[in-house]
N, C-alpha and C positions, 0 to 999 in steps of 0.2 A: 660573187664569183661562181659559187656552186650552182646558182640558178642559170648563169650563162652557159656553164659546161653542160648542164642538163638539157638546155635548149639546143646547143650544138649537137649533142649526142642524138637527140630526137630528130633533128633535121637530117643528120647522116642516115639514121635508120629509115626514115621515110623516103629518102632518095633511092633506097634499094627497092627493086620491084617486089610487088606483093607476093608473087609466087616463090621468090627466093627467100623472103622472110618467113613464109609459112609453108614451105614445101613439105615438111613432115606431116602437119595436120591435113594438108590437101591429099597426100598419099593415103593417109589413114582413112579419110572420108571416101575417097574413090575405091579403095580396097574393100571397105565394109559395104558400100552401096552396090558394087559390082557382084559381090558374093551373094547378095540377096535379091539381085535384080530379077532373077528368074521366078521369084514369088509374085511379081506384079501381074503376070498372066493367070494366076490361080483364081479359082472360084471361092465362094464362101465355104466354110468348113466348121465342123464341130459346133461350138457354142456361139458362133458369130451373131446369131439372132438376138443375143442378149444386149447387143449395143447397136446393131444396124439391121438390115434385111427386114424391112417393113416394121421397124420398131415404132411403138406407139408414140414415143416422145421425140427421139432424134430425127425421125422422118419429117417432123414439122419445120426443121431448120432453126434459124436463130430466133424465130418467134416463140420457141419453146424454152428459151433461157430461164424465165422466171419459174417455170414448172420443173426444170432440170434441178434447180437448187432447193426444191421442196419435195423431191421424189426420191425414193430409195433406188438403189442400183437395179434391183429386180423385185417385182411384185406381180401377183396374179390375182384373179378374181376369187380365189379361195382364202384370201387374207394372208397368204404366205409371202413374206418379203425379207430381204436381207441386204446388208451393206449399204454404203453411201459413197458413191464415186462420181460426183457431179462433173469433175474436170474431164473425165472420159466421155461422158455423154455430151458435154459441151463441144469437145473436139469433133465428134461425129455429127453433131447438129450443124456446126459451121461447114464441115465437109459436105454435108447433104445440101446445104443452102446453095453452094456454089457449083457443085459437081454432080448433084443428084445421087441416086443410089447406084453405086458401082463397086464391085469387089476389087476391081483393078486399081481404082483410085485409092481405096482404103489400103490395099497392099503397098502402093507406092508411098503413102505417108508413113506407114509402119517402117518401111525400109529407110526412108529419109530420117526418121526419128532415131533409128538405131545408128546410122552413120554419124549423126550429130552427137549422139551419146558417146561414141568412140572418140570423137574429137575432143569433147569436153573432158573425158577421162584422161586423155593425154595431157591437156592443159592442167588439170587438177594434179595429176601425179608429178608433173614437171615442177609445179609450184610448191608442192607439199613435201615430197620425199627427197631425202639427201642421197640420191643415187644418180649415176650418170644417165645421159640421154639414151644411151644404147639399151639400157635395161627398161627404161620407160617406154620407148618405142616398141621394143620386142614384146613387152607385156601387153600393150594395147593391141598390137597386131594379132597376138595369140587370142586375146579376148574377142576380137572381131571375127576370127576364123573358127572359133570353137563351135563344134556342131551342137552343143547342148543348148544353144540359143535359137535353134531353128523353130522351136515351138513358140517362143516369144514373138519372133518377127513374122513368121509365116502364118500365125493365127491372128486374124484381125482383132478378135476379142481381147487378146493379151496386150493390147496397146496400154492397158492400165499399168502393167509392169514396166513398160518402157518409160511412160510418163513419170511414174513414181521414182525410178532410178535417175532419170534425167534431172528432175527438180531437186532431188536429194543431193545429187552430185553438185548441182549448181549452188545449192545452199552452202555446202562445204567450200567450194571454190571461191565464192565471194568472201567468205570469212577469212580464208587463207590469203587471198590476193589483196584485199583492201582493208583489213582490220587495222593494220599498223598505221595507215595513212588517214583513214576516215572511219573510225570505229563505230560511230552512231549509225551512219548510212549502211555500213557493212552488216552490222547487227540486225538492223531493221529488214534489209533485203534478204538476209539469210533466213530469218524467221518466216517471212512471207513466202519465200521459195519452199521452205520446209512444209508449211501449211498447205501449199498447192500440191506438194507430193503426197501429203496425207489425204487430201481430197481426191487424189488420183487412185490411191489404194492404201488401205490401212497397213499393209506390209511395210510401209515406210517407218513404222514405229521404232524399230531397232536403231534407226539413224538418230533418234533423240538421245541415244546413248553414244553412238559412234562418232557423231559430228564433233561434240565438245572433246571427247576423249582423243580423237584423231588429232585435233588441233594441239592439245597439250603434249601429245607424243613428240611433235616436231617443232613446237613453238613455245616461247615463254609467255605465260599469262598469269597475272595476279589472281589470287583466289577469289576476290570479290567479283571481278568481271566474269571469271569462270562460273561462279555460283549463279550470277545473274543470268547468263546465257543458258546454263543447265536448267535453271528453274523455268525459263521461258519455253524452251523446247519440250521439256517434260510436261508442262501444263498444256501446251499445244497438242501433244500426242494424246494425253489423257482426255482432253476436251473433245477431240474429234474421234475418239473411240466410238465405234458403232455398237454401243451397248446401252441398255436401258438402266443399268445399275450404277448408281453414284458410288457405291462401295467399290465396284470394280474399277471405275475411273480413278478413284483415290489410290487404289492399290497399284495401278499402272504408274501413276505419277510417283508414288513412293519408291517403287522398284527402280524406275529410271533415275530419279534424283539421288537415291542412296547409292545406286550402282556407279554413277558418275563421280560422286564425292569419294566413294571408296577407292575407285581407280586412282583418283588424284592423290589420295593419301598414301596408297601403296606405292605409287611411282615416286612420290616425294621421299618415302622412307627408304626405298631401294637406291635411289639415285641422288640423294641429298648431298653426297660428297663430291659431286661432279658439277662443273659449270658448263653452261651451254656454249659450245663451240660454233662459231658462225660458219656452218658448212655451206650455206648458200653462197657465201663469198668465194669459197674454194671451188664452187662449181660454175664460176662465171665463164670459164672457157674450157674447151675440150681437153687441153693438155692437163690443166689442173684437175679436172674431173677424173681423168684416168689415173693420175697420181693418187688422188684421194681414194679412189676405188681399190687400187692395188695395195694400199697401206692397211694391212690386216689388223694392226695394233690400234687403229684409230677408234675412239669411242665417241658416241653421240649421247648427249645428256641434256637435261632441262633444268632451268632455274625456276624453282617453285616459290610461291609467296606464303608457304605454310609456316606456322609458328615453329620455333626450334624447340628441341628438348623432347621430353617423354610424351608430349601431347600426341605425336604421330602414332605411338604405340597404342595409346588409349583410344584414339580415333579409329584405328584399324580394328581393335577389339570391339568397339561399339558397333561399327557397321557390320561386322561379322555376326554379332549378336542380333542385330536388327534383321539380318538375312534369315537367321534361324527363326526369329519371331514371325517373319513373313511366311515361312513354311507353315507355322502353326495357324496363321490366318487362312491359308489356302485349304488346309485339311481339317479345319474346325477343332484344333487342339487348343482349347481356351487357356490352359495352364501355361503353354509354351510362350505366347507373347507376353503374358503377365510376368513371367520370370525374366524375359528379355528386357522388358521395360525397367524392372528393378535393377537388373545388372547394368544397364546403360546409365542409369542415374548414379550408380556406384562408380562407374568408369569416369564419368564427368567430374565427380567429386574428387576422385583420386588424381585426376590429371592436373587439378589446381589451375585450370586455365581461366583467368578472369577477364581476358581481353578478346575472346573469340566466340561471340554469341552464335555463330553459324553452327557450332558443334551441336547445339540443342535442337535446331530446327527439324532435322529428320526424325529425331526422337519424338518431338511434339506432334509432328504429322502422323507418325506411326501410332502414337497413343490415340489420336483422334480417329484414325482408321479402325483401330481396335474397338473403340467405343461404338462406332457406327455398325460394325459387324456383329459384335457380341453385346449382350446385356444392355439393351436400349433403355431399361428402366433407370439406370444411372448408378445404383449404389456402389458396387465394387469398381465398376469401370471408372466412375468419377474419381475415386480415390487414386486409381492408377494415373489418370490424367493429372491429378493434383501433384503426384510425384514428378511427372514430367515438367510441370511448371515451376517446381521448387528451385531447380538450378538457375532459373532466370535471376533469382535474387542474388546469387553469387557471381553471375557473369556480368552484372551491371555495376557501374560505379556506385559508391556509397550514396552520392547525392541523388541518384536515380532509382535507388532500391525501393523507395516508397511507391513508385509506379508498378513495380512487379508485385508488391504486396496488395495493392488495390486490385490488380488483375486477378491475382490468385483468390482473393476474398470474393470478388464478384462472380468468378466462375464457380467456386464452391457453392455459393448461394444458388446459382442457376441449376446446379446438378442435384440439389435436394438430397443431400446425404443425411440419412437418419441414423443408421448404425452400420458399422462395418469394421471388422477386425483389421482389414487392410488400411482403413482410414487412420486407425490408431498407430499402425506401423509407420504410415507416411508422416504423421505428426511427430513421432519419435525421431525419424530421420531428419525432419526439419529442425528440431531442437538440437540434435547432435551436431548438425552442420553449423548452426548458429553459435554453438559453444566453441567453435574453432577460432572465433574472433578473440582479440586480446582482452577486451572488456567483457568477460564472461557473465558477470552478474547483470550487466545491462542487456546483454544478448538474451539471457534467460528471461529477463523481465519482458523484453520485446516479444520473444517467442510466446510467452504465456498470454500476453495481451492479444496477440494475433490469433492464437487458438481460441481464446475466449470470445473474441469478436466473431470468429468463424462459427462456433457452436451457437452463439446467441443469434446470429443472423439466420442460420439455418433453421433454428427453432421458430423464430418469428416468421420467417418466410413460409414454413410449412403450415403455420397456423392461418396464414392469409390465403394461401393457394396450394393445397396439398396435392392437387392433380397435375401440376405442371410437368411437362415432358421436356427433357433437355433438348436444346436446339444446336445443331452443328455450327450455325453462324456464330454462336457465342464463342466457341473454341477458336475459330479462325480470327475473330476480332482480338481475343486475348493474345494469340501468337503474333499477329501482325502488329498489334499495338506495342507489345514488349520489344519487338525487333526495331520498330521505327523509333521508339523512345531511346533505345540504346544508341542508334546511329546519329540521331539528331544532336546528342550531347557531344559528339565528336566533330561533326561537320557544321553544326549550327545552321543547317539549311531550313529556310522558312517552310518549304513544302513539307518536310518531315514533321515540323511542329503542327502544321494544319491537319495533316493526316492523323497524327497521333491524337489530337484533340477530338476529331470526328470519331475515331475508333472508340475512344473511351466514352463519349457521349452516347453513341449508339449502344455500347455495351451496357451502360446504366439503364437506358430505355428498355433494352432487351431483358434486363434483370427484373424490373418492376412492372413492365407492360409487355408480357410475352408476345412475340410475333407469332402469327398463325401461318405456318407453311408446312408443306409436306414434301419429302424427297423420295417417296415410295416409288413413284414412276416418273420418268422423264421422257416417255415415248410420245412422239407425235402421231403415232399410228396405233390402231387396235390390231395387234399382231396375233396370229394364231399359228403355232408351229405344228403344221399337219402335213402329211404326205398327200400328194395329189396323184390321181391316176390320169396321166396325159392321154390325149388322143394321139397315139404314136404315129398314125399315118399322116395326120395333118401337122402334128408337132408344133402347134401354135401356143404361144405364151402371151396371155393377155395381162395388162397391168390394171391396177385398181384406179378408180376415179379419184384424183387428188386435187380437183379444182377448188374444193372448199377447205382444203387443209392449210392451216397456218403453222409455221414452224419457227419457234424461238431458238435461234442458234442452229447447231448442226442437227440434221435429221437423225433421230434415234430409232434404229431398227435392229433386228437380230444380227448379231455378229456373224454367226455361222448358219448356213442352211442346215436343216435337219438331215443327218446322214444315216443310211442304213448299213447293215452288216457288210454287204459286198463292197461298200465304199470305204468303210473303216471298221475292220473286224475287232479292234480294241477301242471301245469308246472311252470318253473321259470318266465315265462312272466305274471303269474297271479298276482293280487294285493297282496301286502305284508300281508295284513290282512288274506287272505285266506291261505297263506303259513304258517303263524304263528299258525293259528287255526289247520291246519293239523299237524304241528309239535307237538303241545301239545297232539293231539290224538296219534301220533306216539310214543312220549315219554312214555305215559302211557302204551301203548301196549308192548314196550320194557321192562318196569319195571315189567309188569305182567309176561312176558316170563321168566324173571330172577327169579322171586319168585315162579311162578307156570308154569313150562315149558310144558304146555299141553293146547291145541293141538299144535304140531309142524307141519309146512306146508312147502312143497317144493316151493310154490309160493303164494303170497298174492294178491296185485294189486286190480284193480277195479272189482267187487263191494264189495269185502271183506273189502276193505278200500275205503270209499267214501269221496268226498270233504266235509269239515265242513263249513256250510254256516252261522252259528251263534253260540252264546254261548249255550252250552248244559252241561249236567252233566259230561260227559267225560272231556270236556275242563276245567271245574271248578275244578274237582278232580285232574287233572294233574297239573294245575297251583298251587293249594294249596300244592300238594305233593312236587313239585320242589322248590317252595319258602321255604318250610319247610326245605328241605335238604340243601339249600343254607344258610339259617339262622343257621342251625346246624353246617355247616362248619365254619362259622364265630365264633360261640359260642365256638367251641372246638379247635380253632386254637392255643390257648395257653395251654389249659387243656389237650387235647388229640390230638396232631397234626396228628396222624395216621388217625383218622376219617376224619379230614379236608382234608388230602391229598387224601384219597380214594374218597371222594365226588368230589374234583377237578379233579381227574383222570377220574372218570366216566363221569362228565359233559363235559370235554374237548373232549372226543370221541363221546358222544351221540349227541352233538350239530352238529357234522358233518353229522349225520344221520337224521337230522331234515327235509330234503327236502327244506330248505329255500335257501341254497346257491348252493347245488348240488342235482340234481334229482337222486333218488335211484330207479333202476329197481324193480318194484313190491312194491315200497314205503317202504317196510320192508324186511330185509334180516337177517335171523338168524345168518349167517356167520359173520355179522358185529359186533356181540356181543362177539366175541372171546376176544377182548382186554378189553372192559369195564366190562365184567363178572368177571375179576380178582378183581377189586375194590369191586364188590358185594360180592364175596367169602371171601375177607378179612374182610369186615364189618360183614358178617354173622358169621365167625369164632370168631370175637371179641365179638359179642353178645352171642354166645354159651358159650364162656369161662366166660363171665360176669355172665350169668345165672348159670353156674356150680359153680362159686365162691359163689354166693348167696345161692344156694342150699346146698353147702358143708359148709356153715357158716364159710368161711375164713380158713378152714382147708386145708392146702396145700397137705396133703397126700390124702385126699378125693377128692380134686379138679380133679385130673387126672381121677379117676374112674367115677366121676359124668359126666365129659366131654365126656368120652367114651360112656356112656349110652345115651347121646344126639346125638353125632356125628355119631356113627355107624348106627343107624336106618336111618338117613338121607342119608348116603353114600350107604346103601343097596337099598333104594328107588331110589335114583339117578342112581346108577349103573344098576339096573334091567331095568329102563326106557331107559338108554343109550344102553344097549345090545339089547333090543327089537327094539329100533329105528334103530340101525345098521342093523338089519335083514331086515327092510323095504327098505333099500337102496340096496337090492340085485340086482335089475335092475330097469329100468325106469317104466315099467308097474306096477310092484309090488308097488313101491313108490306112483306113481300117482293115482292108483286105490284105495289105502288105504286113501290117504290124501283128495281126492275129497269129501269124506263124511263130512269133516270138513271145506271145502271151497266151498260150493255149489253155492256161488255167485261170485266166481272168474272167470272172463271170460278167462283169460290167462291160468289158471289151467285146465279148461275144454279143451281149445284149444290144450295145450301141450299133454294132455292125448289122445285126438283124433288123433293127428299127430302120436304119437308113436304106437297107436293101428293100424292105417292104415299101418305104416311101417312094423310092426310085421306081419300083415296079409299076406304080400307077401312072407314070409318065411314059411308059413304053407301049407302043401300039402293036408291036409284034406279039401275038398270043404265046408262041412257043418260048420266046425270050422272057416274056413276063412270067410265065409259069416256072421257068427255070430259076429266075431270080427269087421268086417266092419260096421255092423249095430250098434254095440256099438260106434264105432268112429263117425258114422253119428249122433247118439244121442247127443254126446258131442259137435260136431260141431254146431248142432242146439241149444244146450243150450248156447254155446258161442254167437251165433247170437241173442238169446233172451235177454241175459244180455247186449250185446253191439251190437245193430242192425247196427251200422255204421262201424263195423269192416270188412274191405274188405276181408282179408285172410279167415276168417271163412265162409263168404258168398260164396266165390269162391270154398273153399274146400267142402262145402256141395254139390255143383254141381259135383265135382270130385268123391265124395263118392257115389252119385247116379249113376254115370257112371260105377264105379266098380261093383255096385250091379245090373247092367243091367236095370236101370230104366231111359231110355233116356228122357221121357217127363218131369219127375220131375227134371232131371239134367238141362234141357233147361230152365225151370222156375227159378231154382236157379242161373244159369249163367246170365240170363237176369236181375235178381235182383242185382247180383254183378256188372253188367255193369253200373247200376245206381249209384253205389258208386265210380267207377273208369272207366270212359268210354274210357280212353286211354290205358288200359291194353289189348293189342290185342289178348292175349291168350284166352280171353273169347270168342271173336268173332270166333276165330279159332275152339274152342271147340264146339260152337253151330253149326258151319258149318259142322264139322265132324259128329255130331249127326244127323243132318238133312240128310246128305249124306248117312250115314249108314242105315237110314230108308227109303231111296229112295225118300225123300221129296225134290226133286231137286229145285223146284221153291223157296222154303223157304231158301235153302242153298245158292243160287246164290248171293244175296246181301251181305251175310257174307263173302263168298269167295272173292268177289270183294273188300270188305273192307280190308281183310287180304293181298291181293296183293298190295294194296296201302300202307299199313302200314309196311308190311314185304316183300319187293320186292325180297329178296334173299331166300325166303322159297318156294321151288319148289312144294311140295304137293298141295298147294293152286292152282297153275296153272294147275296141273294135274287133280285135282278134277273138276275144272271149265271147262276145255277143254273137259273132258269126258262127263259131263252133257250136254254141247252144242252139242257134237257129237251125243249123244243119241237123242237129240231133232232135229237132222238133220240140225243144224245150223253150217255147215261145215266151212264157211268163218270165223265166229266168233271163232270157235274152233281153226282154224289155227292161227288167230290173237293173241289169248291168248298164244299159244306156241311160236310165234315169239317174243312176249313181254318177255317171259321167256328167249329166246336166248339172248336178249339185256341185261336183268337184271342179268342173271346168265350165263355168257359165259363159254365155255369149259364144258358144261353139255350135254351129249348126249340124255337124255330123251326127251327134247322138239322136237329134230329132229325125233326121233323114232315115237312120237305121230303124227307129221305132215305127215310122210310117211304113217302111217296107215290111216289117214284121206284122203290123196290123192288116196291111193289104193281103199278106199271105194267109191270115186268119179270116179274111173277109169282114173285118171290123172297120167299115168305111168311116163311120162317124168319128171314131177315135183317131183314125189315120188323118182325117181332115183337121182335127184339132191340133195335132202335133205338126202337121205340115204348115198350118198357119203360124204357129209359134216359131218354127224354124225359119219361115220366111220373114217374120218380124225382126228376128235377130240378125239375119244376113240376107237382105233382099237382093244383093248383088251376086250371091252364090248361085252358080248355074244349076246345081242339083236341087237347091231349095226352090228356085224358080220353076224347074221342071215338075217337081212334085206338086207345087201349088197349082200349076196350070192343069195337070192331069186330073186333079181332084176338084177342079172348077172353082178354086179360090180366087184366081186371077185370070185375066184374059190376055192374050198376046196382043201387043200393039201392032 
C-alpha cells in the first residue's frame, strides 16, 4: 500500500510542469548567471596563464590528459613547482579541445559553474537545515549576489576554487540526500566527489572535518558508521596533501580524525538528554514550516550512539589532551606529547570502557606519529608506543586478549628496546592494570611471564640483529590487527578473520625478516625551492619536461610556493606570538569584507598589511568578536543549532586562512572567502527573517512582504556592486589601475601594475603613448622600491625601465643599487656593461664584461664586446686571446674565428688569418661571414 501511495505521489509530481516544480532553483540559476554575465566579454587577467593562455599542457587538449595527472599545477625550467590540481587542468584541456583558446569561453564556463554551485547549495541547504524555505532561498540569493565572489568568478584562474566548492558541496549533498536509502552508494559517491574536490584544490581539506560533522549536526548516525566515514575522508585528505613529508600527512590525518571524533563526543555530552525530533516532517509544507519557525521554544537535537556514563567525560579529556600533544608535535616540544600519551592511557584506564575499542585508535595513531617525528632510534619512543598498545588488552574480551599480547610482544621486539626508564614505567603500569582483575595472583603471574618474554625476546633479537631500525608498517599492522580481531569476535565476519590472519603473518615476517623500505622522500620530482627572476616584459612561464616521469599515487610537490617579505611579512618561522597577532588582524579584515565588501583589491600584502608587534585596537576588537561568536555557538547549540553550525562552518575555514599554519600569498585573498561566506549569508538571512518576524508582529502573511522589503534592497546593492566590480576585471591594466588607489602601500600591487604597464607598452605603436606608459610603469616601480627598499626585482626593473626610456645614466645607477641587493645576479653586470658599451665608455665597460665572461662563459656577446674594445685600443694580442677563450668555452661557433681573422688582417698577419678563416669555414660552411672571409683570403672560390 505504501508503495502504491509513493507511486501515485510521484505521478502527481511529474504531472506538474518542470518550471513549476523547480521555479526557485531556476530563479537562483538565472540570478547568479545574469549577475556575472558581463564577465564573459572580459579578457585574460592576472594569473590566468597558470591554467590557460598558451599553457604548455592544457593547450594540447584532451591528448594531454595522461600528462595532466602526472604534472604539478605549476612548474618551470628552474625546478620550482608547487601544488597538484589535475581536475582544473583537465577542465581547461577539454575546453581547449572543443573551443580553442578564448578568454570569453573560459569566462562563460566560470559563470556557469558559479550558477550551478548556487543551485546545488540551495538543494543542499534545503535538504540539510531545519529552517524554512524563505531563509534558505534568501541565504543563497545573498550568496550569489555578494561582491566578495567577483574575484573567484571573474578570474579564470580561480576556477579551482569553484570546482573545489562544487564537488565538496556535492559530496555532502549526496550523503544527506541518499544515505538513509542507499548508504553504500551514497558513501562511495560522497568519497569520490570529495577526492575530486581535493584534486581541484587542496583548500578542500577542511571539508574532511565539516562534511561528517555537518551530517551529525542535523542527522542521527551510529558512531561506527560515523567513524568509518571520518576515517575515509581524513585518509583521502591526508593522502592527497601536496607535501613530500609522510609525517605531515599523518599529522593532517590525525588532526582531522581526532577533531571529528572530539566534536562527536562533545555534541553527545552536551545534547545527550535530548531526542531527535523529526523536523523534516514538520517542514513538509509551508504552513507547518512557518509554525515551526515561529516557535522559539523548539529545540533540535541528535541521537548519538555513544556509550553511556562517564566515558564521554574521559573521551573529551583524552581528545583535549591529544590536541595539546599535537601542539607539542608542531613546535618540537618532545616532552609535551609524551605527557599527553601517558595522560591518555590513564584516562582510558579510568573510564573502564571494555567495549569501545575506537577510544584507543586516535591515541595509537598519535603515538605512531610521535615516533615518526621524534626519536627514530626507537628507545624511549618505543616505550611510549608500548603504553598506547597496553589498553588493547583491557578493551578486548578475555578470549581475545592473547591476540593483544602477541601484538604487543612482536612490536616490542621490533622496536629493539635495550634500556629506558620509561619502559620500566610502562611495565609497572601494565602490572598495576593487570592487578585490577579478580584473580590477582594469576594476573601477576601472567604479567611476569609476559615481561620476561619481552625482555628475553628483546635480548635475543638484539644479539641476532642489533642494527635493525623500527619500521612504521609494523605499528600499523599492530593497530589494524588488534582492531580487526576485536570486531571479528563480535560479528564473526569471515573477511575480518582473513585480514587478521594476514596482518599477523606479515607482522611475524616483519619481525624476523625486516623489510627494507624508506619513507624519507615521497616526491616524484626533484624540487628546488628557489626564487626565479622572470623576464617581466615577456612574462612567460615554462614547465619542466615531465614525459619520463612516473608517479605512484598523487603527485608530491611543494605545498606552498616560496614567498618573500612583500607577499607575507610574517613567515611561518616567525614566533608564534607574531603569527597569532597577525591572524587576529586578518580575521577582522575578513569579517569586515563580508559585512562591508569595499574596497576590494586584487592584491594586499606588505604594507597594506603589516606585522602586528603588540596589542592594539584591531587585535582587541578581533579577539572580542571571535570570542563572542564562539560563545554564541555554544549558547545556541541546543536552542538554534543552525546558528552554531554556521559559526563552526565559518571558523573551520577561516582558521586555515590565519597564516599561522600555512602562509597565504598576499596574507589575504578574497577568493578564499567563497566557502566561509556561505555561513555568513545563512546567518544574515536568519537575522533578516527574524527582523521581519518582529516587524510583522508574528503575522505569517505579512512576514514574506516585510522580508522582501529588507532583502531586495540588499540584493540590489550587492548586485550593482558585483556588476561594477566585474567590469573592472575587464583586463589587468583596468583592474590594477583602479585598485591601486585603495592599496597605495602595497608593494606587490604597485609592482604588478608596473610589470603589466611595461608589457603593454611594447604592443603600442604610438611613440608618445608608449613613452607615457613606460613612465607610469617607472613610477610604480619606484613606489615599490620606496615601500620595500630591499625588493630586488623592483630595483632591477627600475634600471630596465630607465633603459627603455633611453636614460642610460639613471639606468646604471639603478642597476648598481640592485647589485647591492643581489651581487650574484649576473644580468645586472651584463646590463651595465651593455650601457657603458653603447655610450662608448669602454674603460668602464671592461671590468663588467670580464665579470660576465667569468660568470656566463657560454654567452658570446660578452666576448665580442670585450674583444672589440681591445681591438679599438689596439690591444690586438688581448683581443685575440679573448676570442680564443670563446672558442674553448663555446665550441662550434664561427664568430670568434671571424673576429680573430679581422684582427690578424689588421695586423697584416695573412697566414694566421688564413688558418683561422679555414677553421671557421669548416665549423660553419653555411655562415655568410665565414664564406666571405674564406673567399677573400683565397681559401675557396665562388661557384
